[in-house]
BAFI-3210 file (N, C-alpha, C; in Angstrom, 3 decimals, decimal comma, padded with zeros to 6 digits):
// residues 263
n [1|2|3|4|5|6|7|8|9|10|11|12|13|14|15|16|17|18|19|20|21|22|23|24|25|26|27|28|29|30|31|32|33|34|35|36|37|38|39|40|41|42|43|44|45|46|47|48|49|50|51|52|53|54|55|56|57|58|59|60|61|62|63|64|65|66|67|68|69|70|71|72|73|74|75|76|77|78|79|80|81|82|83|84|85|86|87|88|89|90|91|92|93|94|95|96|97|98|99|100|101|102|103|104|105|106|107|108|109|110|111|112|113|114|115|116|117|118|119|120|121|122|123|124|125|126|127|128|129|130|131|132|133|134|135|136|137|138|139|140|141|142|143|144|145|146|147|148|149|150|151|152|153|154|155|156|157|158|159|160|161|162|163|164|165|166|167|168|169|170|171|172|173|174|175|176|177|178|179|180|181|182|183|184|185|186|187|188|189|190|191|192|193|194|195|196|197|198|199|200|201|202|203|204|205|206|207|208|209|210|211|212|213|214|215|216|217|218|219|220|221|222|223|224|225|226|227|228|229|230|231|232|233|234|235|236|237|238|239|240|241|242|243|244|245|246|247|248|249|250|251|252|253|254|255|256|257|258|259|260|261|262|263]
n.u [000,832|001,960|003,962|002,350|001,096|003,328|004,006|001,705|001,919|004,217|003,238|001,332|003,025|004,460|002,418|001,742|004,114|004,181|001,940|002,834|004,963|003,674|002,597|004,688|005,956|005,713|002,705|001,893|000,421|-002,763|-004,623|-007,402|-010,136|-012,333|-015,342|-014,436|-011,822|-012,262|-013,464|-011,398|-009,345|-008,228|-007,274|-006,941|-005,424|-004,015|-002,691|-001,335|-000,341|001,566|001,869|003,676|005,275|006,217|007,732|009,538|011,496|012,500|013,857|012,499|011,048|009,896|006,616|005,014|002,483|-000,232|-000,578|-000,445|000,626|002,776|005,644|006,031|005,327|005,576|005,143|005,182|005,506|006,059|007,338|007,875|009,137|007,157|004,940|002,988|002,919|001,476|002,793|002,974|005,053|006,371|005,105|002,756|002,967|002,211|000,774|-001,015|-004,250|-006,400|-007,503|-008,078|-008,056|-008,094|-006,120|-005,221|-003,222|-000,840|000,542|002,851|001,198|-001,268|-003,813|-004,388|-006,377|-005,362|-005,813|-005,215|-004,601|-004,341|-002,808|-002,334|-000,624|000,042|-002,040|-004,567|-006,879|-008,705|-012,008|-013,062|-014,541|-013,183|-011,926|-011,804|-008,883|-008,034|-007,529|-010,486|-011,435|-011,014|-009,752|-011,169|-009,865|-009,932|-008,013|-004,893|-003,430|-002,658|-003,077|-005,072|-008,606|-010,865|-013,217|-014,977|-015,395|-014,594|-015,693|-013,863|-013,371|-015,501|-016,833|-015,480|-015,742|-013,453|-012,158|-009,961|-006,379|-003,446|-000,228|000,594|-001,894|-005,468|-008,399|-011,627|-015,108|-017,257|-019,710|-021,389|-019,605|-016,749|-013,358|-009,898|-007,796|-005,299|-003,419|-002,473|-004,362|-006,293|-007,794|-008,605|-010,031|-011,789|-012,426|-015,062|-016,020|-018,987|-021,685|-024,411|-027,163|-029,072|-031,967|-032,309|-034,475|-035,804|-036,030|-038,872|-039,353|-041,328|-043,027|-045,054|-047,950|-048,120|-050,384|-051,365|-051,419|-053,216|-052,920|-051,123|-047,593|-044,872|-041,621|-039,213|-038,708|-038,558|-035,898|-034,869|-032,012|-029,004|-027,283|-024,380|-023,432|-020,708|-019,883|-017,929|-017,672|-016,912|-015,825|-015,321|-014,120|-016,339|-018,511|-020,391|-019,020|-018,820|-020,057|-019,121|-019,591|-018,119|-017,882|-019,863|-020,889|-021,865|-023,603|-025,340|-026,594|-029,619|-032,181|-033,722|-037,225|-038,910|-041,518|-044,433|-047,149|-050,505|-051,451]
n.v [-001,210|001,231|001,544|001,830|004,283|005,945|005,703|006,807|009,433|010,247|010,238|012,289|014,478|014,480|015,067|017,632|018,954|018,785|020,332|022,850|023,240|023,446|025,971|027,542|026,840|026,086|024,697|021,593|021,548|020,873|019,382|018,876|020,721|021,560|022,407|023,061|023,880|026,251|027,849|028,045|029,216|032,370|034,032|034,773|033,929|034,416|032,868|033,097|031,079|031,293|029,824|030,779|032,880|031,717|029,444|026,759|025,156|026,800|028,624|030,754|033,145|032,169|032,241|034,038|033,896|036,157|038,469|037,205|034,717|035,030|034,871|032,208|030,336|029,136|029,023|027,266|026,408|023,403|021,243|017,961|014,622|013,303|014,723|017,824|020,168|022,169|023,394|023,773|024,824|024,541|024,937|023,812|021,408|020,506|019,143|021,180|020,624|021,799|025,003|027,363|025,772|025,034|025,283|024,396|026,293|026,101|028,432|030,335|030,918|031,107|030,242|029,814|030,082|029,135|030,012|028,755|029,701|028,861|029,786|030,904|033,237|033,640|033,259|034,685|037,115|039,105|040,192|038,083|036,514|036,808|035,750|036,956|036,767|037,487|038,127|038,374|040,900|042,892|045,994|048,168|050,499|053,984|054,752|053,448|053,118|052,574|054,516|056,051|056,969|054,744|052,905|050,785|047,798|044,375|041,220|038,358|035,621|036,368|037,248|039,192|041,239|041,309|044,041|045,283|044,922|046,191|045,992|045,315|045,868|045,631|046,440|046,382|045,399|045,723|045,339|047,220|049,225|050,603|050,084|049,892|047,109|045,217|042,831|040,572|039,734|038,307|035,317|032,527|030,311|029,135|027,378|027,039|026,635|025,424|025,093|023,011|022,525|019,944|018,589|015,643|012,928|011,529|008,312|006,461|004,728|002,279|000,959|-001,604|-000,548|-000,657|-002,589|-001,165|001,416|003,840|005,742|007,055|007,400|009,516|008,910|009,962|012,707|013,048|014,368|016,188|015,655|017,118|017,430|018,363|019,112|019,414|021,048|021,276|023,769|024,404|027,063|028,412|031,012|032,575|030,843|028,157|025,037|022,529|020,574|019,133|016,713|016,905|016,092|014,782|015,721|014,969|017,210|017,426|014,798|012,845|012,477|009,703|009,062|007,874|005,916|004,770|002,902|001,920|-001,413]
n.w [000,000|000,792|-001,151|-003,393|-002,878|-003,038|-005,743|-006,881|-005,950|-007,333|-009,949|-009,822|-009,336|-011,729|-013,561|-012,699|-013,268|-016,046|-016,637|-015,739|-017,468|-019,917|-019,908|-020,415|-022,719|-026,285|-027,389|-028,973|-032,247|-033,899|-036,600|-036,929|-035,852|-033,140|-031,255|-028,669|-029,189|-030,615|-028,660|-026,791|-028,256|-028,497|-030,394|-033,927|-037,038|-040,342|-043,264|-046,520|-049,038|-051,867|-054,995|-056,829|-055,651|-053,316|-053,800|-052,948|-054,225|-056,192|-054,786|-053,732|-051,397|-048,142|-046,580|-043,980|-041,398|-040,448|-037,657|-034,258|-034,792|-036,417|-035,834|-035,260|-037,181|-040,615|-044,215|-047,432|-050,959|-052,741|-055,270|-056,156|-056,773|-055,467|-055,926|-056,040|-053,371|-050,797|-047,904|-044,295|-041,591|-038,262|-034,959|-035,878|-038,217|-041,254|-044,286|-046,435|-047,245|-048,539|-049,775|-047,356|-045,186|-041,691|-038,711|-035,371|-033,393|-030,953|-028,871|-026,801|-023,780|-025,028|-027,517|-031,000|-033,968|-037,029|-040,319|-043,477|-046,748|-050,235|-053,335|-056,786|-058,266|-060,873|-062,529|-064,628|-063,580|-064,150|-064,565|-063,200|-060,268|-057,042|-053,807|-050,409|-048,533|-045,911|-042,470|-040,713|-042,131|-045,161|-046,415|-048,864|-050,949|-052,023|-053,864|-055,276|-052,806|-049,496|-047,677|-048,563|-048,788|-047,151|-048,726|-048,325|-046,311|-046,670|-045,757|-044,495|-046,681|-048,299|-051,591|-054,340|-057,256|-059,867|-061,580|-062,739|-063,025|-061,652|-061,286|-057,995|-057,104|-057,181|-058,871|-057,669|-057,411|-054,787|-052,286|-053,499|-054,105|-055,790|-055,853|-054,761|-053,909|-052,176|-054,046|-052,742|-050,953|-052,220|-053,350|-055,477|-054,629|-051,793|-048,753|-046,673|-043,322|-041,966|-039,619|-038,552|-036,389|-034,746|-033,252|-031,245|-030,634|-027,571|-025,873|-024,688|-021,805|-020,419|-017,552|-016,030|-014,317|-010,810|-008,711|-006,496|-007,337|-009,199|-011,083|-013,866|-013,628|-013,982|-013,760|-014,639|-016,606|-020,118|-022,153|-024,980|-027,112|-028,609|-031,673|-033,549|-036,795|-038,949|-041,933|-044,924|-047,140|-050,400|-052,375|-055,572|-057,485|-056,727|-056,836|-055,380|-055,278|-054,125|-051,356|-048,419|-045,938|-042,839|-040,040|-037,289|-034,112|-030,731|-028,936|-026,801|-024,963|-025,317|-022,790|-021,488|-021,127|-018,298|-017,050|-015,169|-016,296|-017,184|-018,271]
ca.u [000,000|002,857|004,592|001,304|000,947|004,514|003,866|000,626|002,475|005,115|002,386|000,764|004,122|004,755|001,318|001,886|005,273|003,759|001,038|003,641|005,756|002,815|002,329|005,909|006,463|004,738|001,900|001,751|-000,803|-003,504|-005,312|-008,845|-010,568|-013,677|-015,931|-013,569|-010,689|-012,736|-013,704|-010,110|-008,501|-008,625|-006,706|-007,038|-004,351|-004,204|-001,499|-001,626|000,837|001,492|002,624|004,717|006,167|006,721|008,167|010,748|012,464|013,074|014,567|011,696|010,878|008,786|005,624|004,624|001,088|-000,495|-000,852|000,334|001,237|003,825|007,009|006,077|004,909|005,840|004,587|005,855|005,027|007,148|006,935|008,931|008,719|005,963|003,834|003,002|002,375|001,550|003,115|003,264|005,981|006,440|004,314|001,876|003,688|001,223|000,490|-002,302|-005,047|-007,297|-007,426|-009,019|-007,963|-007,802|-005,278|-005,117|-001,815|-000,542|001,651|002,986|000,106|-002,430|-004,119|-004,866|-006,860|-004,639|-006,455|-004,204|-005,127|-003,358|-003,142|-001,374|-000,768|000,342|-003,310|-005,260|-008,087|-009,593|-013,351|-013,486|-014,788|-012,144|-012,353|-010,944|-008,067|-007,433|-008,172|-011,699|-011,916|-010,000|-010,188|-011,187|-009,451|-010,338|-006,928|-003,893|-002,610|-003,302|-003,346|-006,227|-009,887|-011,436|-014,583|-015,779|-014,674|-015,162|-015,423|-013,042|-013,987|-016,522|-016,374|-015,444|-015,592|-012,218|-012,373|-008,686|-005,178|-002,302|000,852|000,166|-003,222|-006,575|-009,635|-012,720|-016,443|-017,699|-020,684|-021,855|-018,534|-015,634|-012,124|-008,673|-007,411|-004,010|-003,536|-002,114|-005,512|-007,291|-007,572|-009,747|-010,757|-011,817|-013,298|-015,649|-016,595|-020,296|-022,257|-025,864|-027,554|-030,304|-032,454|-032,514|-035,554|-035,507|-036,832|-039,775|-039,295|-042,528|-043,164|-046,451|-048,394|-048,420|-051,801|-051,772|-051,476|-054,251|-052,607|-049,825|-046,561|-043,636|-040,473|-038,183|-039,207|-037,619|-035,309|-034,255|-030,578|-028,590|-026,060|-023,876|-022,746|-019,832|-019,752|-016,899|-018,236|-015,855|-016,230|-014,305|-014,534|-017,647|-019,565|-020,304|-018,748|-019,020|-020,339|-018,686|-019,816|-016,841|-018,078|-021,016|-020,577|-023,000|-023,488|-026,095|-027,245|-031,019|-032,497|-034,901|-038,361|-039,257|-042,814|-045,342|-048,396|-051,386|-051,296]
ca.v [000,000|002,371|001,695|002,320|005,722|006,628|005,758|007,755|010,767|010,565|010,536|013,627|015,438|014,513|015,783|019,041|019,473|018,937|021,488|024,054|023,378|023,824|027,410|028,257|026,420|026,011|023,477|021,012|021,915|019,771|019,791|018,865|021,617|021,317|023,537|023,434|024,623|027,584|028,606|028,296|030,060|033,774|034,772|034,180|034,339|033,986|032,732|032,829|030,506|031,501|028,840|031,495|033,654|030,939|028,167|026,345|024,610|027,899|029,515|031,918|033,363|031,537|033,233|033,911|034,314|037,453|038,520|036,570|033,493|035,406|034,437|030,789|029,454|029,613|028,153|027,272|025,471|022,585|020,207|016,971|013,332|012,877|015,588|019,223|020,312|023,385|022,928|024,720|024,267|025,247|024,124|023,043|020,957|019,727|019,443|021,873|019,816|022,650|026,427|027,727|024,792|025,640|024,531|024,942|026,565|026,382|029,367|030,671|031,576|031,367|029,372|030,575|029,348|029,579|029,659|028,772|029,736|028,612|030,548|030,944|034,603|033,714|033,166|035,936|037,194|040,185|039,762|036,952|036,715|036,302|035,721|037,662|035,886|038,322|037,884|039,146|041,699|043,638|047,326|048,556|051,906|054,857|054,710|052,403|053,597|052,165|055,723|056,742|056,752|053,392|052,975|049,740|046,633|043,112|040,158|037,198|034,596|036,931|037,399|040,515|041,149|041,971|044,904|045,652|044,600|047,068|045,637|044,624|046,350|045,125|047,223|045,433|045,881|045,014|046,086|048,339|050,217|050,220|050,632|049,109|046,220|044,567|041,539|039,464|039,334|037,685|033,937|032,098|029,216|029,078|026,369|027,648|025,681|025,814|024,133|022,936|021,773|019,167|017,946|014,186|012,527|010,603|007,091|006,337|003,395|002,126|-000,192|-001,857|000,168|-001,565|-002,697|-000,182|002,736|003,895|006,829|006,991|008,170|009,778|008,921|010,846|013,367|012,970|015,605|016,009|015,906|017,986|017,081|019,422|018,581|020,381|020,883|022,057|024,284|024,906|028,080|028,784|032,182|033,063|029,831|026,978|023,894|021,266|020,584|017,853|016,520|016,675|015,267|015,062|015,525|015,052|018,370|017,068|013,499|012,834|011,808|008,842|009,247|006,633|006,086|003,645|003,078|000,749|-002,339]
ca.w [000,000|000,888|-002,463|-004,297|-002,589|-003,549|-007,208|-007,172|-005,688|-008,447|-011,113|-009,619|-009,521|-013,168|-014,209|-012,323|-013,999|-017,442|-016,671|-015,602|-018,673|-021,039|-019,854|-020,744|-024,015|-027,366|-027,368|-030,306|-032,959|-034,494|-037,816|-036,736|-034,792|-032,646|-030,544|-027,555|-029,727|-030,974|-027,435|-026,149|-029,102|-028,381|-031,518|-035,255|-037,950|-041,728|-044,107|-047,930|-049,698|-053,309|-055,789|-057,562|-054,790|-052,175|-054,363|-052,226|-055,173|-056,963|-053,878|-053,376|-049,967|-047,426|-046,157|-042,573|-041,183|-039,833|-036,222|-033,207|-035,317|-037,369|-035,525|-034,914|-038,276|-041,971|-045,242|-048,729|-051,984|-053,274|-056,219|-056,303|-057,343|-054,729|-056,316|-055,608|-052,029|-050,000|-046,560|-043,225|-040,605|-036,982|-034,026|-036,770|-039,401|-042,006|-045,679|-046,544|-048,167|-049,333|-049,489|-046,301|-044,104|-040,396|-037,787|-034,022|-033,124|-029,555|-028,712|-025,381|-023,057|-025,875|-028,640|-032,149|-035,138|-038,219|-041,593|-044,539|-048,112|-051,289|-054,531|-057,887|-058,777|-062,311|-063,252|-064,954|-062,748|-064,594|-064,946|-062,369|-058,842|-056,151|-052,401|-049,466|-047,697|-044,867|-041,177|-040,401|-043,260|-045,922|-046,830|-050,275|-050,925|-053,134|-054,850|-055,030|-051,694|-048,241|-046,879|-049,142|-048,110|-047,164|-049,253|-047,681|-045,800|-047,156|-044,781|-044,860|-047,544|-049,193|-052,976|-054,972|-058,723|-060,316|-062,740|-063,360|-062,247|-061,895|-060,372|-056,775|-056,727|-057,993|-058,789|-057,466|-057,061|-053,582|-051,472|-054,336|-054,192|-056,651|-055,324|-054,918|-052,822|-052,426|-054,722|-051,855|-050,149|-053,089|-053,800|-056,294|-053,982|-050,333|-048,162|-045,483|-042,371|-041,453|-038,665|-038,390|-035,187|-034,905|-032,028|-031,319|-029,729|-026,477|-025,814|-023,535|-021,193|-019,573|-016,661|-015,649|-013,120|-009,686|-008,346|-005,494|-007,967|-010,231|-012,017|-014,539|-012,931|-014,740|-012,844|-015,215|-017,801|-021,237|-022,683|-026,291|-027,218|-029,711|-032,404|-034,430|-037,964|-039,610|-043,380|-045,614|-048,390|-051,276|-053,347|-056,556|-058,269|-056,310|-056,930|-054,531|-056,160|-053,415|-049,918|-047,875|-044,512|-042,178|-038,849|-036,437|-032,693|-029,820|-028,044|-025,598|-025,118|-024,874|-021,520|-021,678|-020,220|-017,576|-016,383|-014,871|-017,006|-017,167|-019,408]
c.u [000,867|003,520|003,613|001,096|002,117|004,451|002,828|001,119|003,387|004,345|001,814|001,811|004,456|003,698|001,424|003,027|004,936|002,859|001,799|004,433|004,934|002,502|003,535|006,438|005,338|004,030|001,782|000,413|-001,525|-004,342|-006,817|-009,240|-011,997|-014,159|-015,061|-012,388|-011,077|-012,935|-012,403|-009,258|-009,004|-008,159|-006,942|-005,934|-004,654|-002,847|-001,948|-000,341|000,645|002,415|003,810|005,744|006,798|007,125|009,528|011,850|013,196|013,772|013,809|011,518|009,738|007,790|005,259|003,197|000,987|-000,566|000,107|001,063|002,512|005,199|007,137|005,901|005,367|005,302|005,337|005,178|006,232|006,579|008,109|008,390|007,446|004,741|003,986|002,320|002,500|001,750|003,244|004,176|006,076|005,781|003,292|002,678|002,784|001,299|-000,894|-003,119|-005,981|-007,172|-008,512|-008,992|-007,528|-007,013|-005,292|-003,640|-001,622|000,689|001,735|001,809|-001,140|-002,637|-004,636|-005,384|-006,166|-005,363|-005,432|-004,886|-003,992|-003,795|-002,044|-001,531|-000,380|-000,934|-003,911|-006,590|-009,070|-010,928|-013,886|-013,837|-013,643|-012,646|-011,319|-010,225|-007,294|-008,229|-009,287|-012,223|-010,753|-010,590|-010,171|-010,962|-009,900|-009,291|-005,935|-002,891|-003,340|-003,585|-004,532|-007,506|-010,359|-012,902|-015,510|-014,853|-015,374|-014,730|-014,581|-013,899|-015,040|-015,945|-016,398|-015,263|-014,366|-012,483|-011,072|-007,535|-004,055|-001,226|000,330|-001,209|-004,277|-007,801|-010,803|-014,039|-016,929|-018,629|-021,174|-020,866|-017,465|-014,371|-010,986|-008,337|-006,082|-004,226|-003,308|-003,274|-006,593|-006,875|-008,809|-010,605|-010,658|-012,715|-013,766|-016,286|-017,922|-020,842|-023,785|-026,167|-028,900|-030,678|-032,637|-033,537|-035,080|-036,400|-037,735|-039,765|-040,473|-042,480|-044,642|-046,781|-048,712|-049,895|-052,254|-051,787|-052,531|-054,039|-051,235|-048,819|-045,325|-042,487|-039,375|-038,695|-038,141|-037,126|-034,619|-032,753|-030,281|-027,313|-025,654|-023,074|-021,967|-019,705|-018,627|-017,462|-017,136|-016,428|-015,055|-014,853|-015,985|-018,764|-019,311|-020,144|-018,912|-019,314|-020,026|-018,954|-018,502|-016,988|-019,362|-020,629|-021,853|-022,765|-024,156|-026,805|-028,699|-031,179|-033,783|-035,995|-038,723|-040,583|-043,505|-046,632|-049,222|-051,150|-052,284]
c.v [001,260|002,640|002,268|003,817|006,510|006,778|006,790|009,193|011,200|010,947|011,939|014,707|015,593|015,291|017,281|019,686|019,720|020,152|022,784|024,324|023,883|025,304|028,216|027,916|026,374|024,660|022,919|021,380|020,675|020,279|019,857|019,795|021,271|022,534|024,010|024,260|026,067|028,441|028,952|029,285|031,500|034,611|034,034|034,759|033,806|033,899|032,425|032,346|030,581|030,517|029,486|032,122|032,860|029,526|027,787|025,879|025,711|028,931|030,771|032,002|032,522|032,624|032,972|034,433|035,688|037,323|037,770|035,306|033,762|034,816|032,945|029,854|030,027|028,595|028,275|026,272|024,695|021,524|019,263|015,695|012,808|013,731|017,006|019,355|021,755|022,916|024,080|024,025|025,176|024,365|023,262|022,693|019,991|020,054|020,081|021,182|020,643|024,102|026,833|026,747|025,480|024,689|025,208|025,087|026,924|027,263|029,764|031,463|031,811|030,234|030,243|029,625|029,952|029,081|029,830|028,696|029,428|029,343|030,430|032,303|034,744|033,652|034,548|035,977|038,289|039,622|038,614|037,395|036,090|036,408|036,378|036,673|036,736|038,133|038,895|039,961|042,411|044,974|047,463|050,068|052,669|054,847|053,617|052,851|053,273|053,341|056,521|056,356|055,304|053,498|051,958|048,650|045,376|041,994|039,033|036,158|035,135|037,147|038,864|040,305|041,955|042,742|045,156|045,259|045,539|046,772|044,823|045,063|045,860|046,009|046,245|046,157|045,046|045,909|047,345|049,504|049,688|050,896|049,639|048,299|045,562|043,172|040,377|038,966|038,626|036,273|033,481|031,031|029,309|027,919|026,898|026,572|026,214|024,713|024,174|022,104|021,089|018,531|016,448|013,784|011,541|009,370|007,134|004,898|003,275|000,852|-000,370|-001,144|-000,820|-001,514|-001,599|001,251|002,724|005,040|006,616|007,896|008,295|009,886|009,869|011,416|013,332|014,327|015,316|016,310|016,805|017,450|018,256|018,780|019,693|020,038|021,771|022,467|024,946|025,865|028,372|029,895|032,567|032,050|028,664|025,751|022,551|021,517|019,206|017,801|016,142|015,747|015,668|014,774|015,650|016,212|018,060|015,744|013,570|012,082|011,005|009,165|007,889|006,844|004,740|003,919|001,793|-000,108|-002,000]
c.w [000,000|-000,464|-003,485|-004,121|-003,145|-005,068|-007,615|-007,003|-006,830|-009,702|-011,011|-009,836|-010,997|-013,924|-013,927|-013,092|-015,460|-017,589|-016,597|-016,858|-019,842|-021,047|-020,292|-022,132|-025,038|-027,333|-028,785|-030,933|-033,439|-035,643|-037,640|-035,597|-034,390|-031,867|-029,374|-028,029|-030,028|-029,732|-026,714|-026,936|-029,087|-029,573|-032,831|-036,145|-039,350|-042,422|-045,530|-048,592|-051,213|-054,032|-056,506|-056,618|-053,653|-052,595|-053,782|-053,174|-055,937|-056,075|-053,506|-051,859|-049,393|-047,050|-044,699|-042,394|-040,542|-038,313|-035,330|-033,681|-036,119|-037,069|-035,214|-036,109|-039,619|-042,970|-046,554|-049,666|-052,500|-054,210|-056,419|-056,916|-056,696|-055,065|-055,793|-054,253|-051,538|-048,556|-045,572|-042,226|-039,396|-035,945|-034,777|-038,013|-040,161|-043,491|-045,723|-047,630|-049,042|-048,886|-048,497|-045,145|-042,803|-039,497|-036,422|-033,701|-031,658|-029,454|-027,245|-024,831|-023,904|-026,877|-029,770|-033,219|-036,358|-039,468|-042,700|-045,907|-049,089|-052,556|-055,575|-058,572|-060,251|-063,149|-063,504|-064,200|-063,169|-065,075|-064,099|-060,949|-058,056|-054,713|-051,493|-048,555|-046,693|-043,580|-040,921|-041,576|-043,943|-046,363|-048,349|-050,290|-052,165|-054,244|-054,469|-053,966|-050,395|-047,312|-047,429|-048,406|-048,245|-047,592|-048,584|-047,145|-046,293|-046,213|-045,371|-045,586|-048,500|-050,596|-053,420|-056,474|-059,152|-061,608|-063,516|-062,430|-062,657|-060,861|-059,193|-056,287|-057,705|-057,773|-058,719|-057,215|-055,893|-052,780|-052,179|-054,379|-055,132|-056,155|-055,473|-053,671|-053,188|-053,018|-053,763|-051,001|-050,960|-053,500|-054,571|-055,624|-052,464|-049,913|-046,822|-044,613|-041,840|-040,552|-038,700|-037,147|-035,415|-033,572|-032,255|-030,264|-028,658|-026,577|-024,583|-023,040|-020,213|-018,751|-016,316|-014,345|-012,001|-009,300|-007,383|-006,045|-009,054|-011,222|-012,648|-013,818|-013,819|-013,742|-013,323|-016,523|-018,900|-021,694|-024,013|-026,241|-028,407|-030,345|-033,288|-035,560|-038,649|-041,088|-043,898|-046,968|-049,215|-052,317|-054,279|-057,439|-058,007|-056,326|-055,973|-055,431|-055,456|-051,946|-049,378|-046,374|-043,847|-040,975|-038,139|-034,998|-031,870|-028,856|-026,705|-025,851|-024,644|-023,560|-021,714|-020,661|-019,600|-016,837|-016,124|-015,615|-016,937|-018,394|-020,510]
res [x|x|x|x|x|x|x|x|x|x|x|x|x|x|x|x|x|x|x|x|x|x|x|x|x|x|x|x|x|x|x|x|x|x|x|x|x|x|x|x|x|x|x|x|x|x|x|x|x|x|x|x|x|x|x|x|x|x|x|x|x|x|x|x|x|x|x|x|x|x|x|x|x|x|x|x|x|x|x|x|x|x|x|x|x|x|x|x|x|x|x|x|x|x|x|x|x|x|x|x|x|x|x|x|x|x|x|x|x|x|x|x|x|x|x|x|x|x|x|x|x|x|x|x|x|x|x|x|x|x|x|x|x|x|x|x|x|x|x|x|x|x|x|x|x|x|x|x|x|x|x|x|x|x|x|x|x|x|x|x|x|x|x|x|x|x|x|x|x|x|x|x|x|x|x|x|x|x|x|x|x|x|x|x|x|x|x|x|x|x|x|x|x|x|x|x|x|x|x|x|x|x|x|x|x|x|x|x|x|x|x|x|x|x|x|x|x|x|x|x|x|x|x|x|x|x|x|x|x|x|x|x|x|x|x|x|x|x|x|x|x|x|x|x|x|x|x|x|x|x|x|x|x|x|x|x|x|x|x|x|x|x|x]
***
């Protein structure tokens, strides 16, 4: 018994040490995010990996994400015998499977949701719809200058119509306004995560009413449950091209109703 207590004490000390260490170091990232991750993550970041500008084989520069994730993570494009890949490295080291994929990034004293977009700036985009790849929203300016008047803001993933391209600036139509936006914030494909909730019914379990009772008795009232289903909606040049069911989780389990009833 004494040895068992000593082992248990060592386990508790080890757990406490791990907990202390996690507040001081970078926590490993994961690709699949859930509701808990969203509630814990107080920050959001965005990274756009360009097939042209961030080509690892050609010696081009790597790209870093926005905001708090900037100094911990980087991304690049590479093409080899195994095929073409968009990759991110750092606390989160993964192959990016689709434009708009999200990752949970553990950083000192915080968590962040990192959204990674992929693009190819060699493609012609005039006359096409493109999507906003900037955290939360992007400004549309009156002229090709970030110090000029902001005509409107366009939310992340929303579409804009491209009217003209001049260097690193693009003239777009958005929210019934026409103005200029930086080319680096535009991608042709995004995948947006959406959730739907659904109530699930409970079961009713009945027992024969005892002889000394003459009224139906409900011992436990039934309660409906709730499930949440996550879908990945892919948009290309402003059009919805596919909807894929990602996962379904149980938010609240149903409670069975139990009662005594007559035969």
